[in-house]
N, C-alpha and C positions, 0 to 999 in steps of 0.2 A: 802127525808125528814125524819129526825130522830126526834122522839118525846120521851122525857124521863121525869121521875118524881119519887120522893121518897114519900112514905106514901100517904097522901091524894093527893099530887102532882102526884102520879102514877095513881090514879083514874081520875084526871083531864086530864092527858096525854091520857088515854084510851078514855075518852069522847071527847076530842079534835080531836083525830084520827077519831072517828066515825062521827063527824060533818064534818070534812074535806072531808071524802069520800062521805057522803050523799050529800053535796053541790057541789061535783065534782070539788073541788079546787085543787086536786092532784090525780094522779093515785094511786089506792090502792096498786098495786104491787111495787110502788116506795116509799112506806111509811114503816118505821121501828119503832116500838114502843118497848121500853125497860123500864120497871118499876122496882123499888126497894122497897120492903116492902109495896106493894099495897094491901089495904084491898079489900074485895069482893065489886065490884063496881055495879053490877046489878044482875038481875035474870037469869034464864036459857035461856030465849029468847034473852036477851042482849048478853050473852056469845056465844050463837050459831050464832047470827048475826055478832059478831066480828070475830069469827072463819071463817065464810063464806066470809067475806069482807076484812079482813086485814090479809094476810097470814104471815106477818113477825112481830109477836107479842110475846114478852117474858116477863115473870114476874120473876125477880130474888128474891129468898128468902134465907135469912140467918138463918140457924139453928133453933133457938127457938124464932124467931121474933113473938111477940104477936099480932101485928096489922094485919098480913095477915090472921088471923083466925076470924076477925071481919068484918062486922056483921056476926052473926052465919048463917050457912047453913040452920039450921032448920027454919029460918025465911024466907027462899026462895031465899037467895042470893047465887050466884054461881060465882066462879072465871072464868076469861077468860083463855084460854090456851096460851101459854105453860109455865108451871112452870119450872124454872131452879133452882134446889135446892142444896145449899151448906150445908152439915151437918158437917161443920168444921169452922175454924176461917177465912176462905176466904183469907188466905195469898197467896202470889205469887205462881202460879202453883198448887193451891189446886184443888182437884177433885170436880166435880159436877155431878149431875144427870139431864138429860133432861127427865122430867117426862112424863108418858103416861096419860095425863089428857084430852083426846079428848072427852070422854063421862062424866066421873065423876072425882073428885079429886083423884089423885093417892095416895093410902095408903102406898106406899113405899117412899113417899116424905114428905113434911112438915106436912101433916095430920097424919102421924104415931106417931109423938112426943107427949108425955104426956103434957096435958095442965098445969101441975104443974111446968114444966120446962120453959114454955114460959116467956119471959122477954123483957123489954124495951131496955136493953143494946144491944141485938142482932138486935133490930129494928133501933137503931140510928147509928150502926156501920156496914158499908159495905166495904169489901175489906180492912179492917184494918183502915179505916178512919171514923172519926165522921162526918156524912154527913153534918150537919148544919155548923160546923166549916169549913169544906172543901168548902162549898158554900160561906160562908162569906169571904173566902180568894180568891174568884174569880175562884174557881175550879182549883186551882193550889196548889202545895206543897204537903206535906205528913203529915198533921195534924192528930195526933193519939188521 
């Protein structure tokens, strides 16, 4: 079972996976969660529970995506692991970093970037596609 979502939909994908595992509707090791531009969804306990119960979970982050830094960590929110960070335009064959965020957010990944550079453009564009336009086209084509 693959569950995916963008932005708040990424948070919904994370929560859906947690519920599916809790209700034993699917084997946890057969679930893969991939989110794009997901904000911090829960606290440290939520993050640890997800890490312990859903081994195939990835959060894809595009360069200066502003949404992934909300709500603030200082309010007690914490990302689930594992961040896959693209510090580029995400074009074909672009390099990425599989971040070391098992305990805390990896300061070599999206958390390293200045808050002054964060923007909505990087949030709505993943792999060179405007996410909403791509979705409205039935997830086909190459809408830029």
